N, C-alpha and C positions, 0 to 999 in steps of 0.2 A: 321784324325783330332784327334787333344787330345782336349778332354772337361776335364773341373776343375771344384771344386765349386757346388756351387748351380743353379738348372733348377728349376725356379717359374717364380712367374709373372714378375718381374725383367727382367732375363735373356733369357728367349721365343725366343723373337724378333731375339735377337741375334745371337742364337743358328738357326734358320732360316732363317736368311740372310745367315751364313757361308752354312749350306747346298745348299740353292738354287745357290749361289754363284759354289761352287762344283760340285754340278749339273748338272750345263751348260757343264762344258766339261770332265768329268768322266760318265763311266758305272755304277763304285763303287764306295760307299763311308766306309768306316772305320773309325765308331766312337767311339774310345777308351775310354770307360765311367769310369776306373779304377778310377780316381780323383773326380768324382762327388759322393760328401758328400749329400747332400741332393736335394729330387727331392718331388715337391708336383702335387698337381692336375692339374693347368696349364702347370707344368713339363709334367706331363704325357700326355694329351692333344695336346701338342706341340711336342711329339714324335709320335705319330700318324696321326697327323695333317703333320709332316714335312716329313713322309715315307713315306704316300699319295700322296705327292705335286713332291716330287725325282721321286718317281715309275712314276707318269703321264709327268715328263720328262725323261723316260727312265733310270732312273737313279737307284742302288738299295743301300738301305744306309742298313749297317749293326752296329749294336751293338755291340763290343767288349770289351772284359777285364771287362765287367757288376759284381762290385762289388756285396756282396751278398745281403746289405738292396737293390738295385733297381733291384736285379733279385728278390728280396722273394714281391716286391710293384709290379713289372709285372705279376708274375703268380697270385697272388691273383684278378688283375683284369684283367686276361686274353687276356694282351696286348703280354704276351712270344706268344701265340699262331698266332699273327697276323704278329709282329714285325719277323725279321731276329735278334738274340739273340746267343753272342756267349760268355759263360764264359773266 
């Protein structure tokens, strides 16, 4: 799944819905985050909540091609120790 633009209060529901739909039929979802240029606190919360929801459905949500800015945010908030993050 390719993500782009902003992950914020306005877009988190779309992200969650897409992952939920894919998780029903997959055991692994790779979310390509290279084109995500802005993430706010709602977006960070959504990443965690969506990750947990996918796990509960038996699916592993992996964040791949994470851009440096998002990787820094995930490190600062210690979410990188919880989420599956690949550069």
